[in-house]
N, C-alpha and C positions, 0 to 999 in steps of 0.2 A: 315673535317669535321668542322658543327658547333656546340663549346658548347651551348646549353642554361642554364641562369642563374636563380640558385630556391633562393626559398627565406623561410622563417623556420621560425614560431614565438615562440618565448623564453621570458622566465618571467625572474623577478628577483632569485638572489637564495634562495630559502626557500620557495619560494611562491605556493600556493598554491589553487586553487577553491572548493567551493564548494555550496551542493543546499540542501536549507532549505524546511519544509511543515511545516506549519502551520495549526492548525486549533482549532478554536478560535470560541465558544461558549460565547454570552455576559449573563452574569446574572442579571437580574432586578433590579438595585436599581435604585432608582429617583435619575436622577439630577448626575450619577456617569457615566461614561464608564468605564466597569468593565467587563474585558474574562475572561473567562477557558480556558487556552490554553493549546494544546499539541505539543512539536516538535517534526519531526523529520531531521535530519540533516546526510549529507552525507560530507565526505572531502578526496580532493585527491591529490599529488602530482603534480607540471605541471613541464616540462620539465626548466629549465634553460641551459641545453645546447643546440644543434644544434646537436650533436654525440650521445644525447639519443633517439632522432626518432628510430635512426637504432643498435642500441647497439643491441637486441634480432636478427636479421639478421646477424649481425657479427657474433652475439654465432651461431649458429649454420646452416650456408651457406652450410659450406666445410663438413658436418658431416651426415650419414643418418635418423637425427632427423626428427619425422613427426611430425609438429606443429597442425596442421589437429587431428589429433588421438593425442597429448598431451594433448589441449583443452580440447578433449571431456573425457575422462580418467580425466581430472579432473575434471570436472563437473558431471560425476558421483561419483566421491570419494565424494564432498559435498553433493551431496540430502541423500546417505547409512550415510553418519560419521556426518557431519553439521545440524541441525536444522533449515533451512531457513526462513527468514518471507516471512510464507506460509501465507496461510488464518486463521489456525488454533491456530498461533502463531497469529496474528492479535489478531482472534476475544479471542482468553488465555486475553489480554494484556486488551481490553477491559474493556473482565468481571470482572477481579481482580480492575479496577480502579470504576467499575459502586459498588461493593463491598464494595470499599474504602470509596464513599461517600450514602451507605448506605442504595444502593437499592436492588430487586432484580435481580441480575443477570439474569440469566440464562432465568427468564419469562422476563426482556426489551430485550434482544438479539433477545429471539422469536416472541416478538413485532414488532422489530424494523423490522427483515428478513419480516413477514409476509405482515407489510406496505410496505418496499419496492417493495415487487411482488405483491404487492396488486392497489396502486397507479403508477399514470404515470408519470412518476418523467422527465426523459429526454425531454417532450413535455412542462414544462414551466421552468423548474432547468437550461437550459444548460449545459454547460462543468461537474456541478456540481453535479446534477439528474443522468448524461449517471453514473461517479465517482461511487455517492453512491449504482446506480444498478448494477455497476457489484461488489461490494466490499459486498453488500450486497444478495449478491444471487449469495450463497454455490454451484447452478450447474452454475454457469457463467464458473468454472475454475474444473480440473481433480478435483475428485474427491477424498477426503483428508479421511484416517479411523479416523483419530484423531477430525474431525468436529464432533455434534453427530447426529447422524439421526433425533434428535429432530426440526434440523434446517431447514435439509432439505425439514423435514413436513410445518414449517412453510411456509416457501416460498408456497410450493406445497397451502396448504390451502389458503393464501393469494392471490391466483389466483383464485381460484374454489371457493371459499366460504364465503372469509371477514375472518374480526380478532377480529372482536368482544370476542371472550373467550379470547384472549392473554390483551387486554386491563386490565383485572381483574386481572392477574400478575404481570401488570406495571402499577401506574396510570400516569406514566411521561410520556411525549411524547416526544421522543428523537428526530423524527424525523423534528414535529414540530419548532428543535432549529435550522433547517438550510437549511427548503423545505417551495414552498411555492405550494399546489396546486388549480387550479382554477376552 
């Protein structure tokens, strides 16, 4: 029997890998490049020893432990106990920032949601347009009880009648900061 050689990717002890998403909005100050930025970051430890790849297998191989069932139980427990990073959490955080900067948070969110459903963002804005369409159209995910019904109504009105009524609630064009519609 011939033994195959295996290779594993290992990193220096204490290493980690991270992901960073930054949303930056340019502020219009003549002669300066100034941006308002909000960062979202996630860091993960990486294996510093080849045996770390097989720890879970060694731990459970001789038991009656069902890893699939354990993962599903853990997911269900997290959904029940912890408020995850869902649509309502994201909307709440954005509303909080809008309030902080002195805007009518609810009115601006309704206008933004309405305009995203009214305009063909994906046609002229590529991946960013697709992301904005998914994030700011509440109907693109499972209905969350904590998302205000007014946001679903704003999305529907954007598709049917337009968003003129919402422009009175929020004078600033938030969508204009990050998109172009030709």
